[in-house]
GULUMMI-890488 format. One record per residue: residue in three letters; x, y, z of N, C-alpha, C in turn. Coordinates in steps of 0.2 Angstrom, whole numbers, plus 5000, padded with zeros to 4 digits. Layout:
REM GULUMMI-890488
AlaXYZXYZXYZ...
//
This chain:
REM GULUMMI-890488
Met489048475015489748495015490148445020Asp489848385021490248345026490848315022Asp490848315015491448295012492048345013Leu491848405013492348455013492648455020Lys492248445025492548435032493048375033Gln492848315029493248255029493848275026Met493848305020494448325017494948365021Met494648415024495048455028495348425034Ala494948375036495248335042495848305040Lys495848265034496448235031497048285030Ile496848345027497348395026497748415032Glu497348425037497648445044498048395047Ala497848335046498348275048498948275044Arg498948285038499548285034500048345036Val499748405037500048455039500448445046Lys500148415051500448405057501048355056Ala500948305051501448255050502048275046Lys502048335043502548355039502648435039Asp503248465040503248535041503148565034Lys502848625033502748655027503448685024Lys503548665018504148685015504048755011Glu504548795010504548855007504348855000Ser503848884998503548884991503948924987Lys503948904980504348944975503949004972Pro504249064972503849124970503649114962Asn503149144960502949144953503249204950Val503549194944503849254940503349274935Val503249344935502849364930503249384923Glu503149354918503449374912503249434908Glu503649464905503449524901503149514895Gly502649554893502449554886501849504886Arg501549484891501049434891500349474892Asp499849434890499149464891499049474898Leu498749524900498649544907498249494911Ser497749464907497349414911497749354913Lys498349344910498749284912499249304917Asn499349364919499749384924499649354931Ile500149354935500149324942500149384947Val499749384952499749434957500049404963Ser500649444965500949414971501149474976Lys501049464983501149504988501249474994Ser501549514999501649475006500949455009Asn501049415013500449395017500149455021Thr500649495024500449545028500049595024Leu500249615018499849655014499149625012Ala499149565010498549525009498049525014Arg498249535020497849535027497749605030Ser498049655026498049725029497349745029Tyr497249805032496549835033496449885028Tyr495949885023495849935019495149925015Arg494949975012494349965008494350005001Phe494349964996494349984989493749954986Asn493450004981492849974978493149934972Leu492649894968492849844964493349874958Val493249934955493649964950494349974953Glu494350004959495050024962495449954963Lys495049904966495349834967495649814960Arg495249814955495449784949496149824946Val496149894947496649924944497349914949Met497149914955497749894960498049834958Glu497649774957497949714956498249704949Val497949734944498249724937498949764937Leu499049814941499649854941500149804945Ile499949784951500349734955500649674950Ser500149654946500349594942500949604937Gln501049674936501649684931502349684934Leu502349684941502949674944503249604944Asn503949604945504249534946504349534953Pro503949484956503949474963504649454967Val505149424963505649404966506249454964Ser506149504960506749544958506549614960Pro506849654965506749714966506949764961Asp507449744957507749794952507449784945Thr506749804945506449804939506249874936Phe506149884930505949944927505249964930Gln504849914930504149924932504049954939Leu504549944943504549964950504650044950Gln504950074945504950144944504350174941Lys504050144936503550174933503050114930Leu502450124931501950074929501450114925Glu501150074920500550104916500050054915Leu499450074914498850034913498450074907Lys498350034902497950064896497250044897Ala496750084895496050074896495850014891Thr496250004886496049954881496249884885Asp496849884888497049824892496549804898Tyr496349854901495849854907495249814904Ala494949844898494349824895494449744894Lys494949724891495049654888495149614895Thr495549634900495649594905494949584909Phe494549634910493949624914493349624911Asn493349614904492749604900492249654901Val492549724900492049784900492149814894Ser491649864892491749894886492249954887Glu492549974881493050014881492850084884Lys492250104882491950164885491950164893His491750104896491750104903492450094905Ala492950064902493550054904493950124905Tyr493850174901494150234901493850274907Glu493150264908492850294914493150264921His493250194921493450164926494150184929Ile494650184924495350194926495450274928Glu495050314925495050384927494850394934Thr494250364936494050374942494450334948Ala494850284946495150244950495750284953Val496050334949496650364951496650394958Ser496050434959495950474966495950424971Gly495550364970495450314976496150284978Leu496550264972497150234973497650274977Met497650344976498050394979497850404986Gly497150404987496950434994496850374999Arg496650314997496550265002497150245006Val497050225012497550205017497550135018Phe498150095018498250035021498450035028Ser498149985032498349985039498549915041Val499149905044499349835046499549835054Pro499349785057499549785064500349775065Ile500549815070501249805072501249795080Lys501849785083501949765090501549805094Asp501649875093501349925098500749965095Gly500449935090499849975087499749955080Arg499750005076499649995068500050045065Glu500250025058500650065054500250075048Glu500250135045499750155039500250185034Phe499950165027500350195022499850185016Thr500050225010499650225004499950184999Leu499550164994499750124989500350154984Met500150214982500550244977500850314979Ser501450324976501750394978501550444973Asn501350424967501050474962500650434957Ala500150464954499750434948499450494944Gln499450474938499150524933498650494928Tyr498150524926497750494921497850534915Leu498050504909498150544903497550524898Ser497150574898496550564894496650554887Gly497150594884497250584877497550524875Glu497850484880498150424878497750364881Gly497250384885496850334888497250284893Lys497650314897498050264902498250304908Ile498350254913498650284920499450274920Asn499750324922500450314924500550324931Cys500950284934500950284942501650254944Ser501750264950502350234954502050214961Phe502250154963502050134970502450164975Asn502150174981502450204987503050154988Leu503650184989504250144990504150094996Tyr503750115001503650075007503350015005Ile502750015002502349965000502749914995Thr503249934991503549884987503949834991Asn504049844997504349795001503849735002His503249745001502749695001502549664994Leu502949694989502749674982503349634978Val503949654980504549624977505049604982Gly505449554979505949524983505649474988Leu505049444986504649394990505049334989Arg505149304995505449234995505049184999Gln504649215004504249165008503749205012Lys503249175014502649205017502249255013Phe502149235007501749285002501249244999Thr500749284996500149264993500249274986Ser500049224981500149224974499549194971Tyr499249224966498649194962498649224955Pro498349184951498249204944497649264944Leu497849314940497349374940496749344936Lys496749294932496149274928495649244932Ile495849214938495349184942494849244945Thr495149304947494749354950494449404945Ala494649394939494349444934493649454934Asn493249404935492549404934492149414941Phe492549424946492149444953491749504952Lys491149504955490749574954490849604961Ser491049584966491149614972491849614975Ser492049674977492749674980492849634986Tyr492249624990492249584996492449514994Thr492249484988492349424986493149414984Trp493349464981494149474980494549464986Arg494349504991494749504997494649445001Met494049415001494049345004494449295001Tyr494449304994494849254990495649264992Glu495849324993496549334994496749315001Leu496249325006496349295013496349225013Phe495949185009495949115009496649095006Val496849125001497549104998498049115003Ser498049165007498549185011498549135017Trp498049105019497949055024497948985022Ala498048975015497948905012498548865014Glu498448795014499048755016499448745010Asp500048715011500548705005500148655000Pro500148674994499748624989500048554989Lys500648554991501048484991500648434996Leu500348465001499948435006499248425005Thr498948455000498248454998498048424991Gly498548394989498448364982498448414977Gly498748474978498748524973498148574972Ile497648564977497148614977497248664982Leu496848714982496848774986496348754992Ala496648744998496248725004496548745010Gly496148755015496448765022495848795027Trp496148825032495548855036495948915040Cys495448955043495749005047495149025052Ser495449055057494949075063495049145064Ile494549195064494649265065494149295068Glu494249345072493749385076493349425070Val492749425072492249465067492449535066Gln492649565071492849635071493449645066Glu493949605067494549605063494349595056Leu493949545054493749525047493449585044Arg492949625048492649685046493149735044Glu493649745048494149795047494649775041Met494749715040495149685034494849705028Leu494149695028493749695021493549765020Gly493649815026493349885025492549885025Val492249845029491549845029491249905033Pro490749935030490550005033490349985041Lys490450035045490250025052489450015053Ser489150045048488450045048488149975047Tyr488549925045488249855043488149825050Gln487549805051487349755056487549685054Trp487449635059487649565057487249545050Asn486649555050486249535044486449565038Asp486649625038486949655032487649625030Phe488049615035488649585034488649515031Gln488149475034487949405032487749415024Arg487349455023486949455016487449485011Gln487749545012488149585008488849565007Val489149525012489849505012489849435011Leu489649395016489749325017489349285012Asp488749295011488349265006488549274999Ile488749344997488949354990489649324989Ser490049324994490749294993490649224992Lys490249194995490149114995489949094988Ala489449134985489149124979489649134973Glu489949194974490449214968491049164968Leu491349144974491949104975491749034972Lys491149014973490948944970490948954962Glu490649004960490449014953491049024949Tyr491549064951492049094947492749054949Ala492749034955493449004957493348934960Asn492748904959492648834961492848824969Ile492748874973492948864980492348864984Glu492248824988491748814993492048825000Phe491648855005491848865012491248855016Glu491448835022490948825028491148875033Ile490648895038490848945043490648915049Glu491048915054490848895061490848955065Arg490248975068490249035072490349025079Thr490649075083490749075090490449135093Lys490049125098489649175101489949195108Thr489949255109490049285116489349315119Gly489049275123488349295125487949285118Lys487549335116487149325110487449355104Lys488049375104488349405099488849365096Ile488849365089489349315085490049355085Thr490549325088491149365089491749335085Lys491749275083492249245079492049195074Leu492349195069492149145063492749105061Lys492549035060493148995058492948975051Phe493348985046493248965039493548905037Ile493248855034493548795031493348795024Phe493948805020493848815013494248765008Ala493948755003494348704998494048714991Glu494548704986494348714979494048644977Ile493548644974493148584972493348574965Lys493648514963493848494957493148474953Thr493148494947492548464943492748424938Ser492248394934492448344929492848384923Lys492748444923493048484917493748504919Asp493948494925494648514927495148464925
//
């Protein structure tokens, strides 16, 4: 991975030499195949603390991808829907499982809480204000919580944006969250030759909270179930490799520095 470190050293040097310019938001067009949609959200939401299972994460992001991130006055802002048949096609699952997935996702999406740090503590909110599963039609109808829409629309700067297609094959929700965190911390593509690359340094406890890792996980569990799986899946499905530099306080690992980069292949 020496090549990765050398590349990141060059990128960091370019960043210091040039201020990062404001990136242009991606616009989601209507009537497209869901797998081609773009997911956009504020960096604050991308780095918030919450735990969704893989099905809930898929449903959340495919719904978000239907919003126009630069326009708060959209019809979808008032009412969104997800059909089981569209879910099946997007995530390559059978229609039978798709119906089961979106039905069970409703309760999780309504009940789980997002938490973000604020000056004097934390602020918490839910994803949706209401949601219903219509078994006869095989679909979810829902509306986002008006508070969280501030993190999803009207985005002009400091936001995370990525193609839904890249994440559709992830088998772990931890991989998806790690990918989002990397995107939120990535350097301006103009400074990296158009690839996703960057670095971030984060306390282990904060990372655990961001990912919603069970408190029962010891370091070995965290390494095996979160870091190792994320590393393998990001390489296989997103062509992203990363290295970790560990900082210890006494004998305990307390901080991690991630150095990550998209590795272009001969097929790209």
